[in-house]
Every structure is written in structure tokens, then in C-alpha cells.
C-alpha positions as CSV (number, residue, x, y, z in Angstrom):
1,M,148.5,122.4,88.4
2,F,145.3,120.9,86.8
3,K,143.1,119.7,89.3
4,L,140.6,116.5,88.0
5,V,137.5,115.0,90.3
6,S,135.7,111.9,90.1
7,L,132.5,111.4,92.3
8,N,129.7,108.9,91.7
9,L,127.1,111.0,92.6
10,N,124.2,108.8,93.1
11,G,122.1,110.9,91.9
12,I,122.9,114.5,91.0
13,R,119.4,116.0,92.4
14,S,120.6,114.1,95.6
15,A,124.0,115.4,96.2
16,T,123.5,118.9,95.2
17,S,120.7,118.8,97.9
18,K,123.4,117.9,100.1
19,G,126.2,120.9,99.4
20,L,127.9,119.3,96.5
21,E,127.9,122.7,94.5
22,T,129.5,124.8,97.2
23,W,132.2,121.9,97.7
24,I,132.8,122.7,94.0
25,E,133.2,126.4,94.7
26,Q,135.3,125.9,97.4
27,T,137.6,123.0,95.7
28,R,137.8,124.7,92.2
29,P,138.4,121.8,90.1
30,D,139.3,122.4,86.6
31,C,137.1,119.3,85.6
32,M,134.6,117.0,87.1
33,G,133.3,113.5,86.3
34,V,130.9,112.4,87.7
35,Q,129.0,108.8,87.6
36,E,125.1,107.9,88.7
37,V,123.8,111.0,87.6
38,K,120.2,109.5,87.4
39,A,118.7,111.6,85.5
40,Q,117.9,112.8,81.4
41,A,118.5,115.7,79.4
42,P,115.2,117.6,80.7
43,D,116.1,116.7,84.1
44,V,119.3,118.4,83.9
45,A,118.3,121.9,81.9
46,G,117.9,125.0,83.1
47,K,119.3,123.1,86.7
48,F,122.3,120.9,86.3
49,E,124.4,122.1,83.0
50,Q,126.7,124.3,85.1
51,L,127.7,124.0,88.3
52,A,129.8,126.4,90.5
53,G,131.0,127.8,87.1
54,L,131.6,124.4,85.5
55,Q,130.0,123.3,81.8
56,G,128.4,120.0,81.9
57,Y,128.5,117.3,79.5
58,F,126.6,113.8,79.5
59,H,125.6,110.7,78.4
60,Y,122.7,109.8,79.4
61,A,120.7,106.1,79.6
62,E,117.5,105.4,78.2
63,K,116.2,104.4,81.5
64,K,114.5,107.2,83.8
65,G,116.4,107.5,86.8
66,Y,119.4,104.8,86.3
67,S,123.7,105.1,85.7
68,G,124.5,108.3,83.2
69,V,127.9,110.1,83.7
70,G,128.9,113.7,82.6
71,L,131.7,115.7,82.8
72,Y,132.5,119.5,84.1
73,T,134.9,121.6,82.6
74,R,136.2,125.2,82.9
75,H,137.9,124.6,79.5
76,E,135.9,124.1,76.1
77,P,136.8,120.6,74.2
78,S,137.6,120.5,71.0
79,D,135.3,117.3,70.9
80,V,132.7,115.5,72.9
81,V,131.8,111.7,72.5
82,T,129.3,109.8,74.1
83,G,129.4,106.0,74.1
84,F,132.1,103.5,73.1
85,D,130.4,100.4,72.1
86,G,127.4,101.1,69.7
87,G,124.9,99.1,71.8
88,E,124.2,97.7,75.0
89,F,126.1,100.2,77.5
90,D,125.4,102.8,75.5
91,A,122.0,102.7,76.2
92,E,123.2,102.8,79.8
93,G,124.9,105.7,79.5
94,R,128.3,104.7,80.7
95,Y,130.9,106.6,78.8
96,V,131.5,110.1,77.9
97,E,135.0,111.6,76.4
98,L,136.4,115.1,75.9
99,R,139.1,115.7,73.9
100,F,141.0,118.7,73.9
101,D,143.5,118.4,71.0
102,T,146.1,121.1,70.1
103,P,149.3,121.1,67.1
104,Q,151.0,119.3,69.8
105,R,148.8,117.1,72.1
106,K,146.0,115.0,72.0
107,L,144.1,114.9,75.5
108,S,141.2,112.7,76.7
109,L,139.4,113.3,79.7
110,I,136.7,110.0,80.4
111,S,134.1,109.9,82.7
112,C,132.9,106.3,83.1
113,Y,130.7,104.5,85.2
114,F,131.3,100.2,85.3
115,P,128.2,98.3,86.0
116,S,127.7,96.8,89.1
117,G,127.0,93.2,89.4
118,S,126.2,92.9,92.9
119,S,121.9,92.6,91.7
120,G,123.1,89.2,91.0
121,E,123.9,87.2,88.4
122,E,122.5,88.4,85.1
123,R,123.8,91.9,85.6
124,Q,127.1,90.1,86.7
125,E,127.7,88.7,83.4
126,A,126.3,91.9,82.0
127,K,129.4,93.5,84.2
128,F,132.0,91.3,82.2
129,R,130.5,91.5,79.0
130,F,130.9,95.5,79.8
131,L,134.8,94.5,80.5
132,D,135.9,92.5,77.7
133,L,134.1,95.6,75.8
134,I,135.7,98.0,77.5
135,Y,139.6,96.6,77.6
136,P,140.0,97.1,73.6
137,H,138.8,100.1,73.4
138,L,140.7,101.9,76.0
139,Q,144.2,99.9,74.4
140,Q,143.1,101.3,70.5
141,L,142.5,105.1,72.2
142,R,146.0,104.6,74.6
143,G,147.7,103.7,70.7
144,Q,146.2,107.5,69.5
145,R,145.9,110.0,72.8
146,E,147.2,110.5,75.8
147,F,144.0,110.3,78.5
148,I,142.7,109.7,82.0
149,L,139.4,108.0,82.8
150,C,138.4,109.0,86.1
151,G,134.8,106.9,87.3
152,D,133.3,104.0,89.7
153,V,135.1,101.2,88.4
154,N,133.1,99.1,90.7
155,I,136.3,96.7,91.3
156,A,138.3,96.8,94.7
157,H,142.1,95.5,93.4
158,K,143.9,94.2,95.9
159,E,143.2,93.3,99.4
160,M,144.5,96.2,100.9
161,D,141.5,98.5,99.0
162,L,138.8,96.8,101.1
163,K,138.3,96.4,104.6
164,N,137.0,92.9,104.8
165,W,138.2,91.6,102.2
166,K,138.2,87.8,102.9
167,G,134.4,87.8,103.2
168,N,134.3,89.3,99.9
169,L,136.2,86.9,97.7
170,K,132.9,85.3,96.2
171,N,131.4,88.8,95.9
172,S,130.6,91.2,93.3
173,G,133.8,93.7,92.9
174,F,136.3,91.3,94.5
175,L,135.9,88.3,92.4
176,P,138.6,86.9,91.3
177,E,138.7,87.1,87.2
178,E,137.5,91.3,88.1
179,R,140.5,91.8,89.8
180,A,142.4,89.8,87.1
181,W,140.9,91.8,84.8
182,M,142.6,95.0,86.2
183,T,146.0,93.8,87.0
184,K,145.7,93.2,83.4
185,L,144.8,96.3,82.3
186,L,147.2,98.0,84.6
187,D,150.4,95.6,83.1
188,E,150.0,94.3,80.1
189,G,147.6,97.1,79.3
190,G,149.5,99.7,79.9
191,L,147.4,102.1,82.0
192,V,148.4,104.0,85.6
193,D,146.1,104.0,88.7
194,V,147.3,107.5,89.9
195,Y,146.1,107.0,93.5
196,R,148.1,104.2,94.2
197,R,151.4,105.5,92.0
198,L,151.1,108.7,94.7
199,Q,150.2,106.1,97.8
200,P,151.0,102.7,97.5
201,E,150.4,101.7,101.0
202,A,147.4,103.4,102.1
203,T,144.4,100.9,103.7
204,D,141.8,102.3,105.3
205,A,142.2,105.6,103.9
206,A,141.9,105.0,100.6
207,Y,138.0,103.3,100.5
208,T,136.2,106.0,98.5
209,W,132.6,103.9,98.9
210,W,130.8,102.6,101.8
211,S,127.3,100.5,102.2
212,N,124.7,102.2,103.4
213,R,124.2,98.9,106.2
214,G,125.8,98.1,109.1
215,Q,127.1,101.7,110.0
216,A,129.8,101.0,107.0
217,Y,130.7,104.9,107.1
218,S,130.7,105.7,110.5
219,K,133.5,102.5,111.3
220,N,135.1,103.5,107.9
221,V,134.2,99.9,106.5
222,G,134.7,100.9,102.8
223,W,136.3,100.0,99.6
224,R,138.5,101.3,97.0
225,I,136.3,101.3,93.2
226,D,136.7,104.8,92.1
227,Y,139.8,105.4,90.2
228,H,142.1,107.9,88.2
229,L,143.1,105.8,85.4
230,A,145.8,107.2,83.2
231,T,148.4,106.5,80.1
232,P,152.1,106.7,82.0
233,A,152.7,110.1,80.4
234,L,149.9,111.8,82.1
235,A,150.3,109.5,85.4
236,A,154.0,110.9,85.7
237,L,152.3,114.2,86.0
238,A,150.7,113.3,89.2
239,R,151.7,115.4,92.3
240,R,148.7,115.3,95.3
241,E,145.7,113.2,96.1
242,S,142.9,113.6,98.4
243,I,139.7,111.6,99.0
244,Y,137.1,114.4,100.4
245,K,135.4,112.8,103.5
246,G,134.4,116.2,105.1
247,E,130.7,115.8,103.7
248,K,128.1,113.1,102.5
249,F,127.1,114.1,98.9
250,S,126.9,110.5,97.9
251,D,127.4,107.1,99.2
252,H,131.0,107.6,97.5
253,A,133.4,110.5,98.3
254,P,135.2,112.8,95.8
255,L,138.9,111.8,94.5
256,T,141.0,114.4,93.8
257,V,144.0,114.6,92.0
258,D,146.5,117.4,91.1
259,Y,148.4,116.8,87.7
260,D,151.1,119.3,86.7
261,F,149.8,120.7,83.2
262,A,147.6,123.0,81.8
263,L,145.0,122.7,79.1
């Protein structure tokens, strides 16, 4: 089995101070995609380049203490791709792709951090620009190779994907336009929401993020905004999923899927 984890760290320094590395040692993933590293290369050098025997590859934001993504892996990639748009969102450190190519197969693992629009109209417009750019990129990639994108997508797709859906119909993360984009990605775009393939009816157990306000975590008033999005051939190899809530490394929980393939 190939064990793949996605986790928004909400700061790599914070998450590792709360026992993340011990959990990685116990869980033994083959690869872990992380988002919101909130660090730059000098902060990571000599400290977080490796975690529990996994080698990290990163795409940092230009702005200090902001965004940033990474992929930790036990397997050496054949290529590393950072960024996808060559402009606004590459400057924000939102996309890193590891390629594992053989004569028989072209496979990519991606860690991606979609913008949040919750801080105001300006950032919501940026989020819409991001969605407009990432969709054709993923479509082009799908025509060339198999891939799994793991990441914080910052969109709850359906009513079952968050606790208080009625109260969030006009809020970023559950806007009709965002949900329609996700539907298009899965229907016309041909990608598969791997967790939902394995757990089509899960509600409260599916949440991966909780607000820091109002005891949301203890009351499990959550959202499912972290995903594995895979091309159909890889999604068909998904066998088991888990959302780890035993310890709180971040305001997100690690989402793990076991796939029946090996690199």
C-alpha cells in the first residue's frame, strides 16, 4: 500500500512543536503533502527539510510567514515542479508537484493550497482568479499523466460537508460559485474526490477543519475542506481512508488514504 497524507500545518514550527513528527513516525506515510508552511527556506534549512525520515520539497511564498506548501517523501522523485501560473499565485507559494516517472507510467503527487476568501472581497476575488487558473492547468495535466492532488481546497462541496450549511450559504468556502466549480471539476473535469468515493455518506466524521471560535473543535462544528483529488485510474486504487483527530497539530486534521500501488 502507498500511504498518502494531506495536512494543513497552520505553521510548520507550530505543528512540529505539538508532536507532528512523532505521529509521522507512528503512521509511516510514504508521502505527505503539507500546506500553510508559513516559513521560508532559511527557516526550514537544517530543521524541517526532513521529518521522520521523509525528505521535503517546498514552494515558499515571497511574503514571510505566509502560505507555502511542501511534499515529504520516502521516494526520490524524477522531477520537482514548483508553481503553476508563473505569476500571482506562484508568488504566494501554493503548488508543488513531485513526478515519479518510469517507462511504464507518468505519475505526479501534488500539494496545493487554495486561497481563502474569508478575509474580505479582495481575497475572494483572488480566490476566483485562482480557480479560473488551476482548472485548465489540472485539465492539461490530466491529459499527460496520472496524479493525486492533496490539499486544502478551502471549499466545502455539499451540504453534508459542513455542520452549519444553512448559516454559511453566503460565506466564503460554501458560496454557490465555489461549489459549482468543484462540481465542474469532478463531473466535466474528470477528477475524483477520493474520500467521497470511499465514504459517500459520511457527515460529522468527514470534517477536517474547525474554526478556533466558539468551541468548534470540541463540539465538532467542522468543515470538510481538505481533499485527495485524483485521476480515475489512481482513485480506483484507493482502499482505506482515515481522518486523524487524536491529537491537534493544527486547526486541520490529517487526511490519509492508502492506495494499492507502489512507486
